[in-house]
C-alpha positions as CSV (number, residue, x, y, z in Angstrom):
1,M,5.9,30.0,-96.7
2,Y,6.3,29.4,-92.9
3,E,9.5,27.5,-93.4
4,Q,11.0,30.6,-95.0
5,L,10.2,32.6,-91.9
6,D,11.8,30.0,-89.7
7,D,14.9,30.0,-91.8
8,L,15.3,33.7,-91.4
9,G,14.9,33.6,-87.6
10,L,12.3,36.4,-87.7
11,P,9.3,36.6,-85.4
12,V,5.9,36.4,-87.2
13,A,4.6,39.4,-85.3
14,M,5.2,41.6,-82.3
15,G,2.5,43.3,-80.3
16,Y,2.7,46.8,-78.8
17,V,0.5,47.7,-75.9
18,P,1.0,51.1,-74.4
19,M,0.6,51.6,-70.6
20,T,-2.9,52.5,-69.7
21,R,-4.5,53.8,-66.5
22,F,-7.2,51.9,-64.6
23,G,-10.3,53.9,-65.1
24,K,-14.0,53.5,-64.5
25,T,-15.7,50.2,-65.1
26,F,-19.1,48.9,-66.1
27,D,-21.2,47.0,-63.5
28,P,-20.9,43.2,-63.9
29,A,-24.1,42.8,-65.8
30,A,-23.2,45.6,-68.3
31,G,-19.7,44.1,-68.6
32,L,-21.1,40.7,-69.6
33,Q,-23.4,42.4,-72.1
34,N,-20.6,44.5,-73.6
35,G,-17.8,41.8,-73.5
36,T,-15.6,44.0,-71.3
37,I,-15.8,45.8,-68.0
38,F,-13.9,48.8,-69.3
39,P,-16.0,51.4,-71.2
40,D,-12.9,52.6,-73.1
41,L,-12.5,49.1,-74.7
42,C,-16.2,48.9,-75.7
43,K,-15.9,49.1,-79.4
44,P,-18.9,47.3,-81.0
45,F,-18.6,46.1,-84.6
46,C,-20.9,48.2,-86.7
47,G,-20.3,46.6,-90.1
48,K,-19.0,48.3,-93.2
49,G,-19.6,52.0,-93.0
50,G,-21.0,51.9,-89.5
51,G,-24.5,51.4,-90.6
52,G,-25.3,48.6,-88.1
53,C,-24.7,50.8,-85.0
54,K,-27.6,52.3,-83.0
């Protein structure tokens, strides 16, 4: 399968990241707990249907 992609000379994937503004941040302890210092990026996994979120 991968050899076919190489033969075509096509990239496997391309990422698109829009420009963002630097906003407010969590304090260091909250950043470690949430896995990011940016509240806008804090998107916890809640499971199927969102039933695991509190």
